[in-house]
C-alpha positions in Angstrom: -5.4 9.5 4.6 -2.0 8.5 3.6 -1.0 5.3 4.0 1.9 4.5 6.4 5.6 5.4 4.6 9.0 2.7 5.0 12.2 2.9 3.8 12.8 -0.4 1.6 16.4 -0.7 0.0 16.1 -3.2 -1.7 12.7 -2.9 -3.2 12.2 -6.6 -5.2 9.1 -7.1 -7.4 7.2 -10.5 -5.1 8.4 -9.6 -1.8 10.6 -6.6 0.0 11.7 -6.6 3.6 11.8 -4.4 6.3 15.1 -4.9 9.1 16.6 -3.0 12.0 15.0 1.0 12.8 12.3 0.7 10.1 11.0 -3.4 11.3 11.4 -2.2 15.1 8.7 0.7 13.7 6.1 -1.1 11.8 5.6 -3.7 14.4 6.9 -3.0 17.6 5.8 1.2 17.6 3.0 0.6 14.9 2.1 -2.8 16.4 0.8 -3.6 12.6 0.4 -7.7 11.8 -0.2 -9.6 9.3 -1.8 -8.5 6.4 -1.8 -5.0 6.9 -1.0 -2.4 4.2 1.7 0.1 3.8 3.8 2.1 1.5 7.2 1.1 0.6 10.0 3.0 -1.2 13.8 2.8 -1.7 15.0 6.9 -1.7 15.8 6.5 -5.5 12.4 6.6 -7.4 10.6 3.3 -6.4 7.6 3.6 -4.7 5.4 0.2 -3.4 2.0 -0.8 -2.3 3.2 -4.2 0.2 0.8 -6.3 2.0 2.7 -7.6 5.4 3.0 -11.3 5.2 5.8 -12.3 8.0 6.4 -10.7 11.0 9.7 -12.1 12.7 12.2 -11.2 15.4 14.8 -8.6 13.3 12.7 -8.3 10.3 9.0 -8.1 8.6 8.9 -9.2 5.3 5.9 -8.1 2.9 4.5 -9.1 -0.4 4.7 -6.3 -2.8 1.0 -5.9 -4.9 1.7 -2.5 -6.5 5.2 -1.4 -7.7 6.3 2.1 -9.6 9.7 3.3 -10.2 9.8 6.7 -11.5 11.9 9.4 -12.6 13.5 12.6 -10.6 10.7 16.0 -11.4 13.3 17.5 -11.6 16.9 17.7 -14.4 18.6 20.3 -12.2 20.4 19.7 -8.8 20.3 22.1 -6.0 23.4 21.4 -4.1 23.5 23.4 -0.6 27.4 22.7 0.4 27.0 24.3 4.2 29.2 25.1 7.7 28.7 22.5 10.2 26.7 23.7 13.3 26.2 22.3 16.7 24.9 18.7 16.6 20.8 20.1 17.0 21.5 22.4 14.4 23.0 21.1 11.7 20.8 17.9 11.5 17.9 20.3 11.5 19.2 21.6 8.6 19.0 18.1 7.1 15.7 17.5 8.0 14.2 20.8 6.5 16.5 21.0 3.3 14.8 16.9 2.8 12.1 18.5 2.8 12.2 21.7 0.5 13.6 19.1 -2.3 17.7 19.6 -2.3 19.4 16.9 -3.6 22.7 16.9 -2.1 24.3 17.7 0.8 27.8 19.1 1.5 28.7 19.1 4.7 31.9 22.0 5.1 34.2 22.6 7.6 35.5 25.9 7.6 38.4 28.2 9.4 35.6 29.6 11.6 33.5 26.3 12.1 32.6 26.3 15.6 31.5 23.0 15.8 32.6 19.9 13.7 31.3 16.8 13.5 33.6 14.0 12.8 33.0 10.1 12.0 30.7 7.4 10.6 28.0 8.1 13.2 27.7 11.8 11.8 27.0 10.7 9.0 25.0 7.3 9.1 22.5 9.9 11.9 22.3 13.1 9.2 21.3 9.9 7.1 19.0 8.8 9.0 17.6 12.2 9.6 17.4 12.4 5.8 14.8 9.1 5.4 13.5 10.6 8.5 12.1 13.8 7.0 11.1 12.0 3.6 8.6 9.2 4.8 7.9 12.7 6.4 7.2 14.7 3.6 6.5 11.9 0.9 9.4 12.1 -1.0 10.7 9.3 -3.0 14.2 10.5 -3.6 16.3 10.5 -0.7 19.6 13.5 -1.0 22.5 11.9 -1.4 24.8 13.6 1.9 28.5 13.5 2.1 31.1 13.1 4.9 31.9 16.5 6.3 35.0 17.3 4.4 37.0 20.4 4.3 35.0 23.6 2.1 38.4 22.9 -0.6 38.2 19.9 -0.5 33.8 20.0 -1.0 34.6 22.6 -3.5 37.0 20.1 -5.6 34.8 17.5 -5.2 31.2 19.5 -6.4 32.7 21.0 -9.1 34.5 18.2 -10.4 30.8 16.5 -10.5 29.0 19.4 -11.5 31.6 20.3 -14.0 28.6 22.7 -15.3 27.0 23.9 -12.4 26.8 27.7 -11.5 28.3 28.4 -7.5 26.4 30.8 -5.1 28.2 32.3 -2.6 26.4 33.5 0.6 27.2 36.9 1.2 26.6 39.4 3.8 27.6 42.4 1.7 24.8 45.1 0.6 26.7 44.8 -3.9 25.9 41.0 -3.2 22.4 40.2 -6.1 19.6 39.1 -4.0 19.0 35.7 -4.6 15.3 36.3 -4.8 15.4 38.4 -8.0 18.2 36.3 -9.5 16.4 34.3 -12.1 16.7 30.7 -12.6 19.0 29.3 -15.4 18.7 25.5 -16.4 22.2 24.6 -14.6 23.0 22.2 -11.6 23.0 25.2 -8.2 26.0 24.2 -6.0 25.4 27.4 -3.0 27.3 27.5 -0.1 26.5 28.7 3.1 29.4 29.8 5.1 29.4 30.0 9.5 27.8 33.3 11.6 31.7 34.7 11.4 31.8 34.6 7.8 33.9 32.8 5.7 37.6 34.2 5.6 39.4 37.0 2.5 41.1 33.6 2.1 38.0 31.6 1.9 36.2 34.5 -0.7 38.7 34.1 -3.2 39.0 30.8 -3.4 35.3 30.9 -4.1 36.0 33.6 -6.5 38.6 31.8 -8.5 36.3 29.0 -9.6 33.0 32.3 -10.7 30.9 31.7 -7.7 27.8 34.8 -7.5 27.5 36.5 -4.2 24.3 36.0 -3.2 21.9 38.0 -0.4 19.3 36.5 1.6 18.3 38.8 3.3 20.3 42.5 5.4 20.4 40.2 8.3 22.7 38.5 9.6 21.7 34.5 9.8 22.8 31.6 11.5 23.9 28.8 9.4 20.3 27.0 9.3 18.1 29.6 9.1 20.0 30.8 6.3 20.4 27.1 4.6 16.7 26.9 4.4 16.2 30.1 3.2 19.0 29.7 0.3 17.2 26.1 -0.2 13.8 27.4 -0.5 14.1 30.7 -2.2 16.0 28.1 -4.8 13.5 25.2 -4.8 10.5 27.5 -5.4 13.1 29.2 -8.4 13.6 25.7 -9.7 9.4 25.1 -9.7 8.3 27.8 -11.5 10.6 27.4 -14.4 9.6 23.7 -14.7 
C-alpha cells in the first residue's frame, strides 16, 4: 500500500510544516498522530519521507527522514489552452489533465464561450484540484494553471513562453489530420480546444497566423472536457512512446 501523500511547500532538509487544508486533512480527517510516517511533495520535483512530530491547532510539524529531488521526466511540455465551461465541467478538465501529465493549462475565453470563471477564487480552486489529483496519481510536478484570459491574450502569452512550440488547433473539419496519426516532434506542444459551438472564423484566422495546425480527434462533436482529455491522452501517450 502506498504511503499517504501531502502537498508541502517548502520542504527543508530537516523539517516540514503543513498548514491549511493539508494540515486539516492529516490531523482532523485521517487523524494521524505523532510518530506516523507520510510522504511529502512540493509540486516541483522534491519528494520526502517524513514523520509527524507535533500536531498543533493550525499546523502539523514533521521531521524529514529522506529527501530527494528529481528532474522532469520529459523535456518537451504539453500545454492545453481550453475554452472555459461550466464550473464542474472545467474542474474535471483540471483534475484529469493533471493525471494525464499536462504541464500547463491555460483557461481561455472564446467568443462562443458560454460560462466564464472569474477572479482569484476560481484560480485557487483550480490549483487545489490539481494538488488533489497529483496526490492521487502520485505525480511529483504540478501543472501550471494560468488565470483565465481571452483567446488572443492566451495565444500571445504562450507564444512568448514557447517560441519554438508547435501549435495545434482542435478542428471539426474532415480535412484536418487525425491527431493520433501525427508523429511526436521534439518540441513543446500548444493545443487549443475551443467551445462546443466552435471557434469563429476570426479566431481560427488568428491561430493560423501563428502557424496553427488543424487536428481532428474524432468524427463526432465533442464537449469541451471530452476534447481536452482526448487530446491530453493522445499527446501524453505519444510523448511517452517517443521518450
